[in-house]
C-alpha positions in Angstrom: 0.0 0.0 0.0 1.3 3.4 -1.0 1.1 6.0 1.7 -0.1 9.4 0.6 1.7 12.4 2.0 0.5 16.0 2.4 2.6 18.8 1.1 2.0 22.4 0.2 4.8 22.2 -2.4 3.5 21.9 -6.0 5.0 19.0 -7.9 6.1 21.0 -10.9 9.1 23.1 -11.7 8.4 26.9 -11.6 11.8 28.4 -12.5 15.1 27.2 -13.7 18.0 29.6 -13.1 20.9 29.7 -15.5 24.0 31.5 -14.2 25.5 34.0 -16.7 28.4 36.3 -16.6 27.3 38.8 -19.3 23.5 39.4 -19.3 23.2 41.1 -22.7 25.3 38.4 -24.4 23.3 35.6 -22.7 19.9 37.3 -23.6 21.0 37.5 -27.2 22.3 33.9 -27.3 19.2 32.3 -25.8 16.8 34.5 -27.7 18.6 33.6 -30.9 18.6 29.9 -30.4 15.0 29.8 -29.3 13.7 32.3 -31.8 12.5 34.8 -29.1 11.9 38.5 -29.4 14.5 40.3 -27.4 13.1 42.6 -24.7 14.8 46.0 -24.7 17.5 46.7 -22.1 19.1 47.8 -20.1 19.0 44.5 -18.3 19.2 43.9 -14.6 20.7 40.9 -12.9 17.7 38.7 -13.8 16.1 38.1 -17.2 13.0 35.9 -17.7 12.9 34.2 -21.1 9.4 34.2 -22.6 8.9 30.5 -23.1 6.5 27.8 -22.0 6.8 26.4 -18.5 9.1 25.9 -16.7 10.3 29.5 -16.8 14.0 30.0 -17.5 15.7 32.9 -15.8 19.1 34.1 -16.8 20.8 35.1 -13.5 23.9 37.3 -13.3 23.9 37.4 -9.5 27.2 35.5 -9.6 29.4 34.7 -6.7 33.0 35.4 -7.0 34.1 31.8 -7.9 31.6 31.2 -10.8 31.8 27.7 -12.2 29.5 26.8 -15.1 27.4 23.7 -14.6 29.2 20.7 -16.2 26.1 18.5 -16.3 23.0 19.4 -18.3 20.8 21.8 -16.4 17.7 20.8 -18.4 16.8 19.9 -22.0 15.0 21.5 -24.9 13.2 19.4 -27.6 13.9 19.6 -31.3 12.5 17.6 -34.3 15.8 17.7 -36.2 19.0 17.5 -34.1 21.4 18.3 -36.9 19.5 21.5 -37.6 19.5 22.3 -33.9 23.3 21.8 -33.7 23.7 24.2 -36.6 21.6 26.8 -34.8 23.6 26.4 -31.6 26.9 26.7 -33.4 25.8 29.7 -35.4 24.9 31.5 -32.1 28.4 30.7 -30.7 27.7 27.7 -28.6 29.8 24.5 -28.6 28.0 21.2 -29.4 28.9 17.6 -28.8 28.0 14.6 -31.0 24.5 13.3 -31.2 24.0 10.2 -29.1 21.2 7.7 -29.7 19.5 5.1 -27.4 16.8 3.3 -29.3 14.3 5.8 -30.6 15.7 8.7 -28.4 18.6 10.8 -29.6 20.2 13.9 -28.0 23.2 16.1 -27.9 24.7 18.4 -25.3 25.9 21.9 -25.9 27.8 24.5 -23.9 26.2 28.0 -23.8 28.4 31.1 -23.9 29.2 30.8 -20.2 30.0 27.1 -20.4 26.8 25.8 -18.9 25.7 22.5 -20.3 22.2 22.1 -21.8 20.8 19.1 -23.6 18.6 19.0 -26.8 16.5 15.8 -27.2 14.5 14.7 -30.3 10.7 14.6 -29.9 
């Protein structure tokens, strides 16, 4: 028998924070690869990307010893991974090889600050 627990915490992700060193550069990169309209600056230390849930917030409230995340923070979906790799590379990101497991394929890329993100086929 499974015991039901009570919690006031919703079981969904509300925000994902991505640490960035240069907000304007990060806003341009993520807006470019996701095809988003860029909100006019000047930018503060937080920038909310206008995407479907969960919300992604670019965060330049960095501590002194900033280390980019070396494991994928989250994943985006794409129908064509080769085209997605080209978009990332054209925007200045660094992509890795496509990996396949059965019907699922993905690749990992580094954003301009070295944070790792994954793109998975649908």
